[in-house]
N, C-alpha and C positions, 0 to 999 in steps of 0.2 A: 619452676614451679613460680620464682619470684616473677619472671616475664609475664607469665599468664595472669597473675593476680594485678600487675600494673595495667595489662591491657584491659583488664575487666574493671579496674579503677577508673581509669580513663574514660573507656569506652561507655560505661554505664549511663552517666547523664545524656550522653549522645542516642543512645538507644531510647530512654525514657522519652527524649524530644521526638523521636522519630515515632516512636508508639502513640503519642499525643498527637502528633500530627496526623497520622493516618486515622486516628478513632475521630478526631474533627473533620476530617475530609470528607470521610465515607458515609458518616452517620448510619453506621451499621450495617451499610451494604459490604458484600465481598469484592471489595476492589482489590486487584493483585498490584499496589503500589511497589512493594519490594520486588517483584518479577519485572514490572514495567521499568523499574530503575535497573535490573539485571541485563534486559533489552536494549538499554540504552547504552549500558556499560559494553555490550558484544558489539553495538553497533558501532560505537566510538573506538574499541580495540580494533576492529575491523578496518575502518578508516585509517588509523593511527598505522596500522601493519601495511595497508596498502600505499601509504604515503612512504614508508620507509622503502618498500620495494621498489617503488617507483624511483625514489631517490639512489636505491643502490645500484639501479638499472643504467644509471647515468642518462635516461630520458630528460629531455627537457620540457618543461610545462609550455604548451602553447601561449604564445603572447595573446592572443584572442582566438576565438573559435567562431569560424563563419557564421552567419546567419543560417544556411541551408543545413550545416550540421547540427546546430543548436535544435533548430526546428524537426529534423528528423529524430534526434535523440528525444525529444519532448514527448512526440507523438507515440514513439516506440515505449518509452516509459510508462505513458497512459495505456498503452494497449496490453503489455506485459503485465502491469500490476492488476489490472481489471481481469485478465485471463486468469492470474494465479489466484485472486482473491473470488471470484464468480462463475468461473466456467464449469460446467458438469466433467469435462474430462479432467479438471485438475482437482476432483473432489478426494481423490484418494490420498493428495498430500495434506489436506486440511481435515480429513476423517477422523485422525487421533484426537482432535480437538474440538471438534464440532458435530453438531447432529443437523441433518437435513430437514427444512422446515416447508419446503416446496418450491416451484417455480418461481422465478422473480424477474420479469420482464424476458425480452427475446433471449434466448439460448443462455440464460443465466440461472443460477440457483440462490437461494435464501436459506442460510444455516446460522443457527444460533452457537454460541461458545457452550461447550458440554458440561465444563465445571467452572463454578465461581470462587475465584481467589485462586491464587497460587500460579506458577509458572504455567500450566496447560490453560490457564484463563487468559493469561496475559499472550500466549503464543496463539490462541484460537481468536482474540480480538486483533491482532497484527494480521493474522491468514485471511480474515473475512473481510478487512479493510481495504479496498484499493488506494484509498488516499494515504494509510499508513506504508503499505507495500511500495509505494511510488516512492518514497525516500531511499529506501534500500536498493530497488530496480535502477532508479536515477543514478544513485551513486555507483552502482556495479557499471552501468553505461559509462559514467564520467572516467573511472578507472580504467576501463576497457579502451575508451577513446584516447585516453593518454597513453597507454601500454601499447594497444595493437589498433589504430584507428582504422586502418583498412576491414581487418575483420568485424570490428564494433559495427562500423557503417553497413556491412553487409546484414550482420544480425538485427541492427536497427531497421534497415530496410525491410526487411522480413516482415517485423511488427507494424513498421508504418504502413505497409502494404495491407495487411490484414485489417488495421484501422480504417483505411481507405475503402476497403471491400465493404467493412461494416455498414458504413455509411452509405454506400450504394444499396446495399440489402434493405435498409431501413426506407430509403428513397423509393426503391421497386414496390415494397411491401405498401407503403403509402400510396403510390400510383393506382397499385391493384385495389387497394380499399377505397378508391374514391377520391382521394386527394385533389385531382384536377378536375372534378366535375364540380360546375358552378352550384352554389348553394342555392335553394329555392328561397326565394323573399319571404321574409317573415311578415306577417299579419298583426296588428295591434288588436286590441279589444272590439274595437269597432269595426274592422274588416279592411282595414286600409293597409295597403301593402308597405313596408317600410325598407 
């Protein structure tokens, strides 16, 4: 029992300080700072475990990554993070943490975090934010690249191909909607074409 008392005695000022910081930061809003800290801990633990696994496998880190591979992984990270965060097909992954708000752009949905404060809030924010997910997806691609470069290039190529197809879909839609039709000259108040 003495150890628990000592932990509580030593930890009490730290917990008071943390509560004060949260109160001053949140201004009464339900912000999941503790859960966000937990998510950072999970991410850091996964990175550390991945680094230990790579080291234990005896694989050497690459001296440098060729530009083509870096571009491939970057585009794939963008596409997969966006797919996970915004695609209607991946909504079942987000559903326990979010609620559907309506369509949002081409083949994307808008969702809101269901619960405010706590773990579900932090996970909901992570799953609906392509910028946030990109950190996790990019890390997975990099560890994959170090561990199994050929398989990772193939997976990244799939997502990069999808991203390229998305761009072509937008170009095609723009053409279909008259993007190449010359604009009519505008007239000023005096009826003079400008």
